[in-house]
C-alpha positions in Angstrom: 93.1 101.1 98.1 95.3 98.3 99.4 93.3 96.9 102.2 92.4 93.8 104.2 88.8 93.1 104.7 86.8 90.2 106.1 83.2 89.2 105.5 80.8 86.3 105.5 77.2 85.2 105.1 74.3 86.2 107.3 74.3 83.2 109.6 78.1 83.2 110.0 78.7 79.7 108.6 80.9 81.1 105.8 83.7 83.5 106.5 86.3 84.9 104.1 89.3 87.3 104.0 90.3 89.7 101.2 93.6 91.4 100.7 94.7 93.7 97.9 93.4 96.5 95.8 89.7 96.9 96.6 88.8 99.5 94.1 87.3 97.5 91.2 83.7 97.8 92.4 80.7 97.7 90.1 76.9 97.6 90.3 75.7 94.7 88.2 72.3 94.9 86.5 72.2 91.5 84.8 69.1 89.4 85.1 71.0 86.4 86.4 72.3 88.4 89.4 68.8 89.6 90.1 67.3 86.2 90.1 70.0 84.4 92.2 70.2 87.2 94.8 66.5 88.3 94.9 67.8 91.9 94.7 67.4 94.6 92.0 71.2 95.0 91.6 74.3 93.2 93.1 77.4 95.3 93.8 80.6 93.3 93.2 84.2 93.8 94.3 86.6 92.2 91.9 90.1 91.3 93.0 92.9 88.8 92.1 92.0 85.3 93.2 95.2 85.1 95.2 93.9 87.9 97.4 90.9 85.8 98.6 90.6 82.9 101.0 87.8 81.1 102.7 88.4 81.2 106.5 85.4 79.2 107.7 82.8 76.9 106.1 82.5 75.3 102.8 80.3 77.2 100.3 77.8 75.5 98.1 78.3 76.1 94.4 75.9 76.9 91.6 77.1 76.8 88.0 75.0 78.8 85.6 75.6 79.8 82.9 78.4 77.3 82.2 81.1 80.0 82.4 80.2 81.1 86.0 80.4 79.4 89.4 78.5 81.2 92.2 79.3 80.5 95.8 76.6 80.8 98.5 75.8 79.6 102.0 74.0 76.3 102.2 72.4 77.3 105.5 71.2 80.9 105.1 71.4 81.2 101.3 73.5 84.3 101.1 75.2 84.8 97.8 78.9 85.5 98.6 81.1 85.2 95.6 81.5 84.1 92.0 84.2 83.0 89.6 84.0 83.1 85.8 86.1 81.3 83.1 86.2 84.7 81.3 88.5 86.0 84.1 90.1 82.9 85.7 92.6 84.8 87.8 90.0 86.9 89.6 87.1 86.5 92.0 84.0 88.7 92.5 82.7 89.1 96.0 79.4 90.7 97.0 80.0 94.0 98.7 77.0 93.4 100.9 78.7 90.5 102.7 81.7 92.5 103.7 82.0 93.3 107.4 82.7 96.9 106.5 80.9 97.5 103.1 80.9 101.2 103.7 84.6 101.3 103.0 84.3 100.4 99.3 82.3 102.4 96.7 81.2 101.4 93.2 83.0 103.1 90.4 80.8 101.9 87.5 77.7 100.0 86.3 77.8 96.8 84.3 75.3 94.9 82.2 73.3 98.1 81.8 71.4 96.6 78.9 69.5 94.6 81.5 69.0 97.6 83.9 65.5 98.0 85.2 64.3 101.3 83.6 62.8 102.7 86.8 65.9 102.0 89.0 68.1 105.0 89.6 71.4 104.3 91.5 74.6 106.3 91.3 73.6 107.9 88.1 76.9 109.8 87.8 78.9 106.6 87.3 79.8 105.4 83.8 78.0 102.4 82.5 78.8 99.4 80.3 76.2 97.6 78.2 77.9 94.4 79.2 81.1 94.1 81.2 84.5 94.8 79.8 87.3 92.5 81.0 
């Protein structure tokens, strides 16, 4: 789906705009996403970096592990996006921070090796033990 979407953090200090193919959506089960988000799973939308722009605010950055930079709001703490050196031409955006998250749907699970065994979410989707590029 070629689409334009906007989103932002909970308090509104950060705002962004996405444009492009918004179909690469995955539920991430890695322990890093769990710890930085405080959630059981984070659903990410991946798109080319050129299709993303910050419209308001300056995100804080957290680099961990060394290959990944996570962007979050310094005021409310919302985890908004990440970039990785493994895919330097793309950016991942948390679906939960979209203004219209209901318009995108996950198509796969990633990092299923870290999946909590009692969590059942979109079981019909394919899973990847890690994440394929």
